[in-house]
C-alpha positions in Angstrom: 105.9 143.4 88.6 105.3 142.3 85.0 107.1 139.0 85.6 104.9 138.3 88.7 101.8 139.0 86.7 102.9 136.6 84.0 103.7 133.9 86.5 100.3 134.3 88.2 98.6 134.2 84.8 100.1 130.9 84.0 99.4 129.5 87.4 95.8 130.8 87.0 95.4 128.7 83.9 96.9 125.5 85.2 95.6 125.5 88.8 92.1 126.6 87.8 91.9 123.8 85.3 93.3 121.4 87.9 90.7 122.5 90.4 87.9 122.1 87.9 89.0 118.6 86.9 89.4 117.6 90.6 86.0 118.9 91.6 84.3 117.6 88.4 85.4 113.9 88.6 82.3 112.9 90.5 79.3 113.4 88.3 76.7 113.7 91.1 77.9 115.5 94.2 75.8 116.9 97.0 77.8 119.5 99.1 76.3 120.6 102.4 77.6 122.7 105.4 76.4 123.9 108.7 75.4 127.3 107.3 72.8 126.1 104.9 74.9 126.8 101.8 74.4 123.5 100.0 74.6 122.6 96.3 74.0 119.8 93.9 76.6 119.8 91.1 76.9 123.5 91.7 73.2 124.3 91.8 72.0 125.7 95.1 70.0 123.4 97.4 66.9 124.8 99.2 67.5 125.0 103.0 65.9 126.3 106.1 65.1 125.5 109.7 62.4 122.9 110.3 61.5 120.3 113.0 63.0 116.8 112.4 60.0 114.6 113.0 61.6 111.7 114.7 63.5 113.7 117.4 61.3 116.8 117.5 64.5 119.0 117.3 64.5 122.1 115.1 67.6 122.2 112.9 69.0 123.0 109.5 67.1 121.1 106.8 68.1 120.6 103.1 65.6 119.7 100.4 67.2 117.1 98.1 66.3 116.6 94.5 65.5 112.9 95.2 64.1 110.8 98.0 67.3 109.4 99.4 67.6 106.3 101.5 66.6 106.6 105.2 69.3 106.6 107.9 71.9 108.5 109.8 75.5 109.5 108.8 77.5 110.2 111.9 80.8 112.3 111.7 83.4 111.5 114.4 86.2 113.8 115.4 89.7 112.3 115.3 90.9 111.3 118.7 91.1 108.5 121.3 88.4 105.8 121.4 85.5 106.3 121.9 85.5 109.1 119.4 83.4 112.2 120.0 80.4 112.8 117.7 80.7 116.1 115.8 77.7 116.0 113.4 74.7 113.9 112.4 73.1 114.0 109.0 69.7 112.4 109.0 67.9 111.3 105.8 64.2 110.8 106.3 63.7 109.0 103.0 61.3 111.7 101.7 63.8 114.1 100.2 64.9 115.9 103.4 68.3 115.9 105.0 68.6 117.2 108.6 72.0 118.6 109.7 72.7 118.4 113.4 76.0 120.0 114.5 77.6 120.2 117.9 77.1 123.5 119.7 80.3 123.9 121.7 80.5 125.7 125.0 82.7 128.3 123.5 80.2 129.2 120.8 78.4 132.5 121.1 75.3 133.9 119.3 74.4 134.1 116.5 74.7 130.3 116.3 75.0 128.4 113.0 71.7 127.1 111.6 72.8 123.5 112.2 73.9 124.0 115.9 71.9 122.1 118.4 72.2 121.8 122.2 71.9 118.0 122.0 72.1 115.3 119.3 69.1 113.2 118.4 69.2 109.6 119.5 70.1 107.2 116.7 67.1 105.3 115.4 67.6 101.5 115.8 65.6 100.6 112.7 67.6 103.0 110.5 71.0 102.1 108.9 73.8 104.1 110.4 77.2 105.0 108.8 80.1 106.3 110.9 82.7 108.5 109.2 85.9 110.1 110.7 86.4 113.7 109.8 89.3 114.7 107.6 91.2 118.0 108.0 92.2 120.3 110.8 89.9 121.6 113.5 87.9 124.5 112.1 88.3 123.3 108.5 87.2 119.6 108.3 84.5 117.3 107.1 84.1 114.0 105.2 83.4 112.7 101.7 80.8 110.0 101.6 79.8 107.7 98.7 76.8 105.6 99.9 76.5 102.0 98.9 73.0 100.7 97.8 70.8 100.8 100.9 73.0 103.2 102.8 71.6 106.5 104.2 71.3 109.1 101.4 71.6 106.5 98.6 69.6 106.9 95.4 69.2 104.0 93.0 68.6 106.4 90.0 72.0 108.2 90.6 74.9 105.7 90.6 78.0 107.2 92.0 76.2 109.8 94.1 78.5 111.3 96.7 78.3 113.8 99.5 80.8 116.4 100.4 80.0 117.1 104.1 81.6 120.2 105.5 81.6 120.0 109.3 83.4 123.2 110.2 83.3 126.2 107.9 86.7 128.1 108.1 87.0 131.8 108.5 88.5 133.6 105.4 92.2 132.7 105.3 94.6 135.5 106.0 96.8 134.1 103.3 94.0 134.3 100.8 93.2 137.9 101.8 96.8 138.9 101.4 96.9 137.2 98.0 93.8 138.9 96.8 95.3 142.2 98.0 98.4 141.6 96.0 96.4 140.8 93.0 94.3 143.9 93.2 97.4 146.0 93.7 98.9 144.4 90.6 95.9 145.3 88.6 95.8 148.9 89.8 99.5 149.5 89.2 99.5 147.9 85.8 96.2 149.3 84.5 97.9 151.7 82.0 100.8 149.5 81.1 101.4 146.3 79.3 99.1 143.8 81.2 96.0 142.9 79.1 92.6 142.4 80.8 93.0 138.7 80.3 96.3 138.6 82.2 94.8 140.6 85.0 91.9 138.2 85.4 94.2 135.1 85.2 96.4 136.7 87.9 93.6 137.0 90.3 92.2 133.6 89.4 95.7 132.1 89.8 95.9 133.4 93.4 92.5 132.2 94.5 92.3 128.8 92.7 95.9 127.9 93.5 95.2 128.4 97.2 91.9 126.5 96.9 93.7 123.6 95.2 96.3 123.6 97.9 93.6 123.5 100.6 91.9 120.5 98.9 95.1 118.5 98.3 96.5 119.4 101.8 94.1 116.9 103.6 95.3 113.4 104.5 94.9 111.8 101.1 96.4 108.8 99.3 96.1 109.0 95.5 96.9 105.9 93.4 96.4 105.0 89.8 97.1 102.0 87.5 100.4 103.4 86.3 102.3 103.5 89.6 102.1 107.3 89.9 100.8 107.5 93.5 101.3 110.1 96.2 100.5 110.9 99.8 99.5 114.6 100.0 101.7 115.2 97.0 104.7 113.3 98.1 105.4 110.3 95.7 104.7 106.8 96.9 107.2 104.0 96.2 105.7 101.5 93.7 106.7 98.5 91.7 105.7 95.1 90.5 105.6 92.4 93.2 103.7 89.1 93.8 100.6 89.5 96.0 101.1 86.7 98.5 97.5 85.5 98.9 96.8 85.1 95.2 100.3 84.6 93.8 99.5 87.2 91.1 102.2 89.7 90.2 100.8 93.2 90.0 101.4 96.9 90.8 102.2 97.4 94.4 102.4 100.6 96.4 104.3 101.0 99.7 102.1 103.1 102.1 103.5 105.2 104.9 101.5 103.3 107.5 100.0 99.9 108.1 96.3 99.5 107.4 93.4 97.3 108.1 93.6 94.4 105.6 90.9 93.7 103.0 89.7 94.4 99.5 88.1 97.4 97.8 86.3 96.5 94.6 85.5 99.1 92.0 82.6 98.4 89.6 81.7 100.2 86.4 78.1 100.4 85.1 78.0 98.8 81.6 75.4 99.1 78.8 73.5 96.1 80.1 72.8 97.9 83.3 74.8 95.5 85.4 77.9 96.3 87.5 81.1 94.9 86.1 84.2 94.5 88.2 86.9 96.9 87.0 89.6 97.0 89.7 90.5 95.4 93.0 92.5 97.3 95.6 94.0 94.9 98.2 95.5 96.0 101.5 97.7 93.4 103.1 97.7 95.0 106.6 101.5 95.5 106.4 101.7 98.8 104.6 101.3 97.4 101.0 98.5 98.2 98.6 98.1 95.9 95.6 96.4 97.3 92.5 94.7 94.9 90.1 93.1 96.4 87.0 91.1 94.7 84.3 93.1 93.9 81.1 90.6 94.4 78.4 90.6 92.5 75.1 91.3 95.6 73.2 94.4 96.4 75.2 97.8 96.1 73.5 101.4 96.0 74.9 102.9 97.7 76.7 100.2 97.0 79.4 99.7 99.2 82.4 101.6 98.0 85.5 98.3 97.1 87.3 96.8 95.2 84.3 96.1 91.5 85.1 94.6 88.7 83.2 92.3 87.7 86.1 91.3 89.2 89.4 92.2 87.6 92.7 89.5 85.9 94.7 88.3 87.6 98.0 90.1 86.3 101.1 87.9 84.5 103.6 87.7 86.4 106.8 88.7 89.8 105.4 86.2 92.6 104.7 85.3 93.6 101.1 84.0 97.0 100.2 82.3 97.6 96.9 82.3 101.0 95.2 80.7 102.3 92.0 83.1 104.3 89.8 82.4 108.0 89.1 83.1 109.7 85.8 83.0 108.8 82.1 84.9 105.8 80.7 88.6 106.6 80.3 88.5 109.1 83.2 86.9 107.5 86.2 87.6 106.2 89.7 86.3 106.6 93.2 86.9 108.5 96.4 87.0 106.2 99.5 87.0 106.9 103.2 87.9 103.7 105.1 87.0 105.1 108.6 85.4 102.6 110.9 87.7 99.6 110.5 87.2 99.1 106.7 90.0 97.9 104.4 92.7 100.6 104.2 91.7 102.2 107.5 94.8 103.8 109.1 96.1 105.8 112.0 96.7 108.9 109.9 93.0 109.2 109.1 93.8 109.2 105.4 91.2 108.7 102.6 91.9 107.3 99.1 91.5 108.8 95.6 91.4 105.6 93.5 92.0 106.5 89.8 90.8 103.6 87.7 91.4 105.0 84.2 94.1 107.5 83.5 93.0 109.9 80.8 95.1 111.2 77.9 96.1 114.9 78.3 93.0 117.0 78.2 92.5 119.1 75.1 91.2 121.8 77.4 94.4 121.8 79.5 96.6 121.8 76.4 94.6 124.7 75.0 94.9 126.6 78.2 98.6 126.1 78.4 98.9 127.1 74.8 96.9 130.3 75.5 99.2 131.1 78.4 102.3 130.8 76.2 100.6 132.9 73.5 99.9 135.5 76.1 103.5 135.7 77.2 104.8 135.9 73.6 102.4 138.7 72.7 103.4 140.7 75.8 107.1 140.2 75.1 106.6 141.4 71.5 104.7 144.5 72.7 107.4 145.3 75.2 110.0 145.2 72.5 108.1 147.5 70.3 107.8 150.0 73.1 
């Protein structure tokens, strides 16, 4: 039992910090669900039922801390074309976001606050963005970073993103079992060698490890400038090859599926207030992703595999998507959902975690690991004395 507690304590330190880093990369994130439990960077968002003025339909309404661009964000369920609408998020441009969710025939009262009998008609004069949901039925949604002028965009908050939770899952049986084991561990070890800190870390380890697994378990491609990419945790093959359109040799990832060709451009906001091109992600349509990263004047050899002296020019006839990086310099990137035929769109419904700058090992992570090792050493010494 002591060994299990020690393992869980260490897992608690590492996975909790991992979860914190993963959720904290985007500096401005609005999270909303169909139950009215929304947040802005962790602070609760006011919500309630009100009548959406354009359609006259009463539904769940969130009050945003900014005006937000007018328009609709439509979530589509994966499936054959045409895809079925699952949710509509309507921004009225005056700080209100209306959440319309499909009330299914199998639903029974009490209904969720966002459930409606029929969806409102899309407004022709409003911009509309279509997103495909990610995740399994009953636990899915979409991550949306609006471009300037898109629904929900806010010029004063570059990098603003939305975590849209379409289906709220029931408590996982695995999580409940894990919590039960953790509580049993605390009770049985209350008068023995486990310190209060170890007990807390054991419980946190169970919950945050499962939470981290749930986040990472969605269809997700993660790539960085060092060639350390993965698809849902499985490493992606990578190496240096010549990108055929530009003739530039750069870091190349082999994806597990073909994609829609085109470029994704990442921009960073500089001191002058203008957006500077930082990275170009090019999809060739044949299952290859080419990563071009800015080689700065202060960089010295050995350079990162993605570093290039000049960026490739856009390819005529292929789409280009521009994103603003999130996070501080040295630890930034962007989350990208290509649904709707954008560059990188694929049959797996996968999104992309594009890591622009790879940080040095965090001092907090190192301190946490050091604390875990110290905890084990102190318990071992105490066990020997007894």
